[in-house]
C-alpha positions in Angstrom: 0.0 0.0 0.0 1.3 3.4 -0.9 0.6 6.3 1.4 0.5 9.8 0.0 0.4 13.0 2.0 -0.4 16.1 0.1 -2.0 19.5 1.0 -2.1 18.1 4.5 -2.1 20.5 7.5 1.4 21.4 8.8 2.5 19.8 11.9 4.3 21.7 14.7 8.0 21.5 14.3 10.6 21.9 17.1 11.9 25.5 17.4 15.4 26.0 16.1 16.1 29.0 18.3 17.3 32.5 17.3 20.7 33.5 16.1 22.8 35.7 18.3 22.1 38.8 16.3 18.4 38.2 16.9 17.6 37.1 13.3 15.5 34.0 12.6 16.7 30.9 10.8 15.1 29.9 7.5 13.6 26.7 9.2 12.0 28.8 11.9 10.4 31.2 9.4 8.9 28.2 7.5 7.6 26.7 10.7 5.7 29.9 11.4 4.4 30.4 7.8 0.7 31.3 7.1 -1.9 28.5 6.5 -3.2 28.4 2.9 -6.7 27.6 1.6 -5.4 24.3 0.4 -4.3 23.5 3.8 -7.7 24.1 5.2 -9.8 22.1 2.6 -7.4 19.2 2.1 -7.8 15.9 3.8 -5.5 14.7 6.5 -4.1 11.9 4.5 -4.7 9.9 1.4 -3.9 6.2 0.9 -3.9 4.8 -2.6 -4.1 1.0 -2.9 -4.3 -1.2 -6.0 -8.1 -1.5 -6.0 -9.3 1.5 -3.8 -8.4 4.8 -2.4 -8.8 5.9 1.2 -9.2 9.7 2.0 -9.5 10.3 5.8 -12.0 7.6 6.9 -13.8 7.1 3.6 -13.0 4.4 1.0 -13.5 4.9 -2.7 -13.4 2.6 -5.9 -13.7 3.8 -9.5 -15.1 1.8 -12.4 -14.7 2.9 -16.1 -17.1 1.6 -18.8 -15.5 -0.3 -21.7 -18.6 -1.9 -23.3 -22.1 -0.6 -24.1 -25.2 -2.4 -25.5 -25.9 -2.2 -29.1 -29.5 -0.8 -28.6 -30.5 1.6 -25.9 -33.7 3.4 -25.0 -34.3 6.8 -23.5 -33.1 7.1 -19.9 -31.4 3.8 -20.1 -29.1 4.7 -17.2 -32.1 5.2 -14.9 -31.3 2.3 -12.6 -27.8 3.5 -12.1 -28.8 7.1 -11.5 -31.3 6.0 -8.9 -29.1 3.4 -7.3 -29.9 3.2 -3.5 -26.4 4.4 -2.5 -24.5 7.6 -3.2 -22.4 7.3 -6.5 -20.1 9.8 -8.2 -20.9 9.6 -11.9 -19.0 11.5 -14.5 -19.6 11.8 -18.3 -17.0 13.2 -20.6 -18.1 14.2 -24.1 -15.6 15.3 -26.8 -16.8 16.4 -30.2 -14.9 14.9 -33.1 -14.4 16.3 -36.7 -16.9 14.6 -39.1 -14.3 14.7 -41.9 -11.8 12.7 -39.7 -14.4 10.3 -38.7 -15.6 9.7 -42.2 -12.0 8.9 -43.3 -11.6 6.5 -40.4 -15.0 4.8 -41.2 -14.0 4.5 -44.8 -10.8 2.6 -43.8 -12.6 0.4 -41.2 -15.3 -0.5 -43.7 -12.8 -1.4 -46.3 -11.1 -3.7 -43.7 -14.3 -5.4 -42.7 -15.4 -5.9 -46.3 -12.0 -7.4 -47.2 -12.3 -9.8 -44.1 -15.7 -11.0 -45.2 -14.5 -11.5 -48.9 -11.4 -13.4 -47.8 -13.6 -15.7 -45.6 -16.0 -16.3 -48.5 -13.0 -17.2 -50.9 -11.6 -19.7 -48.3 -15.2 -21.3 -47.9 -15.5 -20.1 -44.3 -18.7 -18.9 -42.6 -18.7 -15.2 -42.4 -18.3 -14.0 -38.8 -21.7 -12.5 -37.7 -20.1 -9.9 -35.5 -18.1 -8.6 -38.5 -21.4 -8.4 -40.5 -23.2 -6.7 -37.7 -20.3 -4.1 -37.3 -20.2 -3.5 -41.1 -23.9 -2.8 -41.1 -23.7 -0.3 -38.2 -20.7 1.4 -39.8 -22.4 1.8 -43.2 -25.6 3.2 -41.5 -23.4 5.7 -39.5 -21.4 6.6 -42.5 -24.6 7.6 -44.4 -25.9 9.6 -41.4 -22.6 11.5 -41.0 -22.4 12.3 -44.7 -25.9 13.8 -44.7 -25.1 15.8 -41.6 -28.0 14.1 -39.7 -25.5 12.9 -37.0 -22.3 14.1 -35.3 -19.7 12.1 -33.8 -18.3 12.2 -30.2 -15.8 10.6 -27.9 -17.6 9.5 -24.7 -16.2 8.5 -21.3 -18.3 7.2 -18.4 -16.8 6.7 -15.0 -18.4 5.6 -11.7 -16.9 6.1 -8.2 -18.4 4.4 -5.2 -17.9 5.9 -1.7 -18.2 3.7 1.5 -17.4 3.9 5.2 -15.7 0.5 5.4 -13.7 -1.7 3.0 -16.4 -4.4 3.5 -19.2 -2.2 2.5 -17.1 -1.0 -0.5 -16.8 -4.5 -1.7 -20.5 -5.3 -1.2 -21.7 -2.2 -2.9 -19.2 -2.6 -5.8 -20.7 -6.0 -6.5 -24.2 -4.6 -6.5 -23.1 -1.8 -8.9 -21.4 -4.3 -11.2 -24.6 -6.4 -11.1 -26.7 -3.3 -12.1 -24.3 -2.4 -14.9 -24.3 -6.0 -16.2 -28.1 -6.1 -16.2 -27.9 -3.1 -18.6 -25.4 -5.1 -20.8 -22.7 -2.6 -19.8 -19.1 -3.9 -19.4 -17.2 -2.2 -16.6 -13.7 -2.6 -15.3 -12.0 -1.5 -12.0 -9.5 1.3 -12.4 -6.8 -1.0 -11.0 -3.5 0.8 -10.2 -5.3 4.0 -11.3 -7.6 4.6 -8.4 -6.3 8.1 -7.7 -6.8 9.1 -11.4 -10.3 7.5 -11.3 -11.2 9.4 -8.2 -10.0 12.7 -9.6 -11.9 11.9 -12.9 -15.2 11.7 -11.0 -14.7 15.1 -9.2 -16.7 18.0 -10.6 -13.6 19.6 -12.1 -13.5 18.2 -15.7 -10.3 16.4 -15.0 -10.3 13.3 -17.2 -7.2 11.4 -16.1 -8.4 8.0 -17.2 -9.3 8.8 -20.8 -11.2 5.6 -21.6 -13.5 6.7 -24.5 -16.0 5.1 -26.8 -17.2 6.4 -30.1 -20.8 7.7 -30.1 -23.1 9.4 -32.5 -25.6 12.2 -31.5 -28.7 9.9 -31.0 -26.8 7.4 -28.8 -25.4 10.2 -26.7 -28.8 11.8 -26.2 -30.1 8.5 -24.8 -27.6 8.8 -21.9 -29.1 12.1 -20.6 -29.6 11.1 -17.0 -32.3 13.3 -15.7 -35.4 12.4 -17.7 -38.4 11.5 -15.7 -41.5 9.2 -16.4 -44.1 11.0 -18.5 -47.7 10.3 -17.4 -49.6 12.6 -19.7 -52.0 11.0 -21.9 -54.6 12.2 -24.4 -57.3 10.5 -22.4 -58.2 10.0 -18.8 -58.6 12.2 -15.7 -56.2 14.7 -14.0 -54.6 13.1 -10.9 -52.1 15.8 -10.1 -48.8 17.6 -11.1 -45.6 15.6 -11.7 -43.2 17.2 -9.2 -40.1 16.2 -11.2 -40.9 18.2 -14.3 -44.3 20.0 -13.4 -46.2 18.3 -16.2 -49.8 17.2 -15.6 -50.5 13.6 -14.7 -53.5 12.8 -16.9 -54.2 9.1 -16.9 -56.9 6.5 -17.7 -56.6 3.6 -15.4 -58.7 1.5 -17.6 -55.8 1.4 -20.2 -53.6 -0.5 -17.8 -53.5 -4.3 -17.4 -56.2 -4.0 -14.9 -58.1 -0.9 -13.5 -57.4 -1.8 -9.9 -55.7 0.8 -7.6 -54.4 0.7 -4.1 -53.9 3.9 -2.0 -51.6 3.8 1.1 -51.2 6.7 3.5 -51.3 7.8 7.1 -54.2 9.6 8.6 -54.3 13.2 7.4 -52.3 12.6 4.4 -55.1 13.5 1.9 -56.4 10.1 1.0 -60.1 10.9 1.3 -59.8 14.2 -0.6 -58.0 12.5 -3.4 -60.5 9.7 -3.7 -63.4 12.2 -3.7 -61.7 14.2 -6.4 -61.0 11.1 -8.6 -64.6 10.0 -8.1 -65.9 13.4 -9.1 -63.8 13.4 -12.3 -64.6 9.9 -13.2 -68.3 10.7 -13.1 -67.7 13.4 -15.6 -66.1 10.8 -17.9 -69.2 8.6 -17.7 -67.7 6.0 -15.2 -70.1 4.8 -12.5 -68.7 5.0 -8.9 -69.6 2.7 -6.0 -68.2 3.3 -2.6 -68.1 1.2 0.7 -67.8 4.0 3.3 -67.1 2.9 6.9 -67.2 6.4 8.3 -69.9 8.1 6.1 -67.3 10.4 4.8 -68.8 10.5 1.3 -72.4 11.2 2.1 -72.3 14.9 1.5 -70.4 14.4 -1.8 -73.2 11.9 -2.9 -75.8 14.5 -2.1 -73.9 17.2 -4.0 -73.7 15.2 -7.2 -77.1 13.8 -7.1 -75.9 10.4 -6.0 -77.6 7.8 -3.7 -76.4 7.3 -0.1 -77.5 3.8 1.3 -77.4 3.5 5.0 -76.6 0.0 6.1 -77.9 -0.4 9.7 -80.6 -2.1 11.7 -83.1 0.7 11.5 -82.4 1.4 7.8 -85.0 0.6 5.2 -82.6 -0.9 2.7 -81.8 -4.6 3.2 -79.5 -7.0 1.4 -79.9 -10.8 1.6 -76.4 -12.6 1.5 -78.2 -15.8 0.1 -79.5 -14.0 -3.0 -78.4 -15.6 -6.3 -77.7 -14.1 -9.7 -80.6 -15.5 -11.8 -80.3 -13.1 -14.8 -76.8 -13.9 -15.9 -75.7 -16.9 -13.8 -72.4 -18.6 -14.1 -72.3 -22.3 -14.8 -71.7 -23.2 -11.1 -73.7 -20.3 -9.6 -75.1 -22.3 -6.7 -71.8 -24.0 -5.9 -69.9 -20.7 -5.9 -72.5 -19.0 -3.8 -72.2 -21.8 -1.1 -68.4 -21.4 -1.2 -68.8 -17.6 -0.7 -71.3 -18.3 2.2 -68.7 -20.6 3.7 -66.3 -17.7 4.0 -69.0 -15.3 5.2 -70.1 -17.8 7.9 -66.4 -18.0 9.1 -66.4 -14.2 9.3 -69.6 -14.3 11.4 -69.0 -17.4 13.5 -65.2 -17.4 13.8 -62.9 -20.3 13.4 -64.5 -23.7 12.5 -63.2 -27.2 13.0 -63.0 -29.5 9.9 -66.2 -31.4 11.3 -68.0 -28.1 11.8 -67.1 -26.9 8.3 -68.4 -30.1 6.7 -71.6 -29.8 8.8 -72.0 -26.2 7.6 -71.6 -27.2 4.0 -74.4 -29.9 4.4 -76.6 -27.3 6.1 -76.1 -24.7 3.4 -77.0 -27.2 0.6 -80.1 -28.3 2.6 -81.2 -24.7 3.1 -81.4 -24.1 -0.6 -83.0 -27.3 -1.3 -85.7 -26.5 1.2 -86.5 -23.5 -1.1 -86.4 -25.8 -4.2 -83.1 -24.4 -5.4 -80.6 -26.9 -7.0 -77.9 -26.9 -9.6 -80.7 -26.6 -12.2 -80.5 -23.1 -13.6 -84.2 -22.9 -13.8 -84.5 -23.1 -10.0 -82.3 -20.1 -9.4 -85.3 -17.8 -9.9 -87.0 -19.2 -6.8 -87.1 -17.0 -3.7 -83.7 -17.3 -1.9 -83.5 -18.5 1.8 -82.6 -16.2 4.6 -80.2 -16.5 7.4 -83.0 -17.7 9.7 -83.5 -20.7 7.3 -80.0 -21.8 7.9 -80.5 -21.4 11.6 -83.6 -23.7 11.5 -81.8 -26.3 9.5 -78.9 -26.3 12.0 -81.6 -26.5 15.0 -83.2 -29.4 13.2 -80.0 -31.5 13.0 -80.2 -32.1 16.8 -76.5 -32.6 17.3 -74.1 -30.8 19.7 -72.0 -29.3 16.9 -75.1 -28.2 14.9 -76.5 -26.5 18.0 -73.2 -24.7 18.7 -73.2 -23.2 15.2 -76.8 -22.3 15.6 -75.9 -20.5 18.8 -73.3 -18.5 17.0 -75.9 -17.3 14.4 -78.6 -16.5 17.1 -77.5 -12.9 17.4 -78.1 -12.3 13.7 -81.5 -14.1 13.7 -83.1 -13.2 17.0 -80.6 -11.0 18.7 -79.5 -7.4 18.4 -78.3 -7.8 14.8 -81.5 -9.5 13.5 -82.7 -6.6 11.5 -79.6 -6.2 9.4 -78.8 -9.5 7.7 -82.1 -11.5 7.9 -84.4 -10.0 5.3 -84.9 -10.2 1.6 -83.1 -7.7 -0.6 -85.1 -4.6 -1.5 -82.5 -2.5 -3.3 -80.9 -2.2 -6.7 -78.0 -0.2 -7.8 -79.2 2.3 -10.4 -77.6 5.6 -9.5 -74.2 6.2 -11.2 -72.8 7.5 -7.8 -73.8 5.0 -5.0 -72.4 5.1 -1.5 -72.9 2.3 1.1 -72.5 3.8 4.6 -71.8 1.5 7.5 -70.7 3.8 10.2 -73.7 3.2 12.5 -72.9 -0.5 12.8 -70.9 -2.0 15.7 -67.2 -2.4 15.1 -67.4 -6.2 14.9 -70.2 -6.0 12.4 -68.5 -3.9 9.8 -66.4 -6.6 8.2 -69.6 -8.7 7.8 -71.5 -5.8 6.3 -68.6 -5.0 3.9 -68.4 -8.6 2.9 -72.1 -8.8 2.1 -72.1 -5.5 0.3 -69.1 -6.7 -1.8 -71.0 -9.8 -2.7 -74.1 -7.9 -3.6 -72.1 -5.4 -5.8 -70.5 -8.5 -7.5 -73.8 -9.8 -8.7 -74.7 -6.4 -10.0 -71.4 -6.0 -11.9 -71.9 -9.4 -13.6 -75.5 -8.5 -14.5 -74.8 -5.3 -16.4 -71.2 -4.8 -17.9 -70.0 -1.2 -18.1 -67.0 0.9 -16.7 -67.3 1.1 -12.9 -64.9 1.9 -10.1 -65.6 0.3 -6.7 -63.9 2.1 -3.7 -63.3 0.1 -0.5 -62.4 2.5 2.1 -60.4 1.3 5.3 -59.9 -2.1 3.6 -58.0 -3.3 6.7 -61.4 -4.2 8.2 -61.6 -7.0 5.6 -57.8 -7.8 5.5 -57.5 -8.6 9.2 -59.8 -11.6 8.8 -58.3 -14.2 6.5 -61.6 -15.3 4.8 -62.8 -11.8 4.0 -59.2 -10.8 2.9 -59.1 -13.7 0.5 -62.6 -12.7 -0.9 -61.4 -9.1 -1.5 -58.3 -10.6 -3.2 -60.4 -12.8 -5.5 -62.6 -9.8 -6.2 -59.5 -7.8 -7.4 -58.3 -10.7 -9.7 -61.8 -11.1 -11.4 -62.8 -7.4 -11.6 -61.0 -6.8 -15.0 -63.4 -9.3 -16.9 -66.3 -7.0 -16.0 -64.7 -3.6 -16.7 -64.6 -2.9 -13.0 -61.7 -1.1 -11.3 -61.2 -1.9 -7.5 -59.7 0.9 -5.4 -58.4 -0.3 -2.1 -57.7 2.3 0.6 -56.0 1.9 3.9 -54.2 3.9 6.6 -53.2 0.9 8.6 -50.4 0.2 6.2 -48.4 -2.2 8.5 -51.3 -4.6 9.1 -52.2 -4.5 5.4 -48.7 -5.4 4.2 -48.3 -8.0 7.0 -50.8 -10.4 5.3 -50.4 -12.4 2.2 -53.8 -11.2 0.9 -52.8 -7.5 1.4 -49.6 -8.0 -0.6 -51.4 -9.9 -3.3 -54.0 -7.1 -3.7 -51.1 -4.5 -4.1 -49.5 -6.9 -6.8 -52.8 -7.1 -8.6 -53.3 -3.3 -8.7 -51.7 -1.6 -11.7 -52.2 1.8 -10.2 -50.6 2.4 -6.8 -50.6 5.7 -4.9 -48.4 6.2 -1.7 -49.1 9.3 0.2 -47.3 10.6 3.3 -46.1 7.8 5.6 -45.1 7.4 9.2 -41.6 6.3 10.2 -43.0 3.1 11.4 -44.4 2.0 8.1 -42.0 3.6 5.5 -39.3 0.9 5.8 -41.8 -1.9 5.0 -43.3 0.1 2.1 -39.7 0.7 0.7 -39.1 -3.0 0.8 -42.5 -3.7 -0.9 -42.1 -1.1 -3.7 -38.3 -1.1 -4.0 -38.1 2.6 -3.2 -34.8 4.5 -3.2 -33.5 6.3 -0.1 -34.5 9.6 -1.6 -38.1 8.3 -2.2 -38.3 7.1 1.4 -37.3 10.6 2.7 -39.8 12.1 0.3 -42.7 10.1 1.8 -41.6 11.0 5.3 -41.5 14.7 4.5 -44.4 15.0 2.1 -47.1 17.4 2.7 -50.9 16.8 2.4 -51.8 15.5 -1.0 -48.2 14.7 -2.0 -46.7 11.2 -2.6 -45.5 8.8 -5.2 -47.7 7.8 -8.2 -47.1 4.3 -9.7 -48.7 3.4 -13.0 -47.5 0.2 -14.6 -43.7 0.4 -14.9 -43.6 4.2 -14.4 -43.6 6.1 -11.2 -43.1 9.8 -10.2 -43.5 12.1 -7.3 -46.7 14.1 -7.6 -49.1 16.5 -5.9 -52.9 16.4 -5.9 -54.5 19.6 -7.4 -58.0 20.7 -7.5 -59.9 23.7 -8.7 -61.9 25.9 -6.3 -65.1 24.7 -7.7 -64.1 21.0 -7.0 -62.9 22.0 -3.5 -66.2 23.5 -2.8 -68.1 20.4 -3.8 -65.8 18.1 -1.9 -65.3 20.2 1.3 
């Protein structure tokens, strides 16, 4: 290892004393010299090794690029620019004389043509790499001759800082992996680490001089500061792109699916953003259905002429969970309904043993048969049973397990919740803006009501196919129960077939991401919006969405209505904006 000391601060030297006549010696004068600016800003010491350089307590390693992919797209260095660790990246661009380049190209083309002709004469197969290089050279020669392209020498160097040598080794492997994934060939500046470090300082001090020929188009593709453009000719306005201040205008129905998930802490602006999106979707002819646990959307429904459906014991509107879709039934309509009722009963009754689950299955089949409903599609039009019919079947079985299940249902048939779930449906969704409010239900009844409403909405969606958006606010009510969470996940998977977009909202991010169903819903949502986050949840969100350190900091410091907007493969920082008229309607 070679240790270098330059521009270091001067150390105290022993006094050499004065001469008899009172004059100072030369050494004494030097030891008392003034401190220069270089002495102040310079590091204490620099150690240059074969494969790294150490400046004070920091380690650095430099890579230079020797090989590039044949084809690149705009912003192809994005994964390197956004790497989740500080990097010093320098690009050196040197214009070249077109005349000199054309002469060199002419010579190279002649050499490659001669090589190919010689191979053909000897009966050899032409080397495909030579053929490709010749085609590229001919195309470039034509562009240069027309003046459509210019020629440049391009150098790209990357320096990695680290606090320890172990961290430097680990980050270096990660950077090399990222470069390899981009089909970039990099090399360590072995024995030239000092020159490599100086080459990546903002001083235009190119000591490595490792260059590659590039034309104008290829060079333009390396521009490192482009951002995802989410402005379309159709869709609604979601906000302003905080990277380039362009408008985010997007149609969620153009994605793989129209599902979206919105994560944010309380007070981050989730409700305002959803109300704004609902208002704008209505103007585009999209129906909006909302499951509202806190009756937050009641006034908005009244403002736009929508319908607010109160889901409570004293309310006039009733929904029967045993109701079947008779207008447009699926081939296994009854069987699927019984499976859904299995999940609903587990939400109502709690955990069931295998024996109880089998008993419940027999009871559900018998309940429908008592009403004359079988697998025959013609019988699906019969009046569906009620929850009390299942209760009576269980009582009639006269077994201890059946009696236990009946006891768990008694609250919903004869007890305090009897007026909510034990009546025939008397409601149909006809308004383009419909809100189901469940605030007045007990806390433990809300997941049951949300499940029943979801199942009812599913029947409506299948009956009439058109563009709709279903908003499930405070989705953690469903996710915290495995069966209702699985139902919501299946809902998200199947929604696309019926032109439905499911919007899942939650402020309890940790609980949502802690379940497999919650993660699966996020995976099956092509549109993902993350608003301001708490310090407790941001690490888990960063891990789930592969956020950079800067994006994590942005979510922690974001204001109301600010966050990250993910649409397919693109994501940007954004801010929700609304007109005064929209604010007046919403607020």
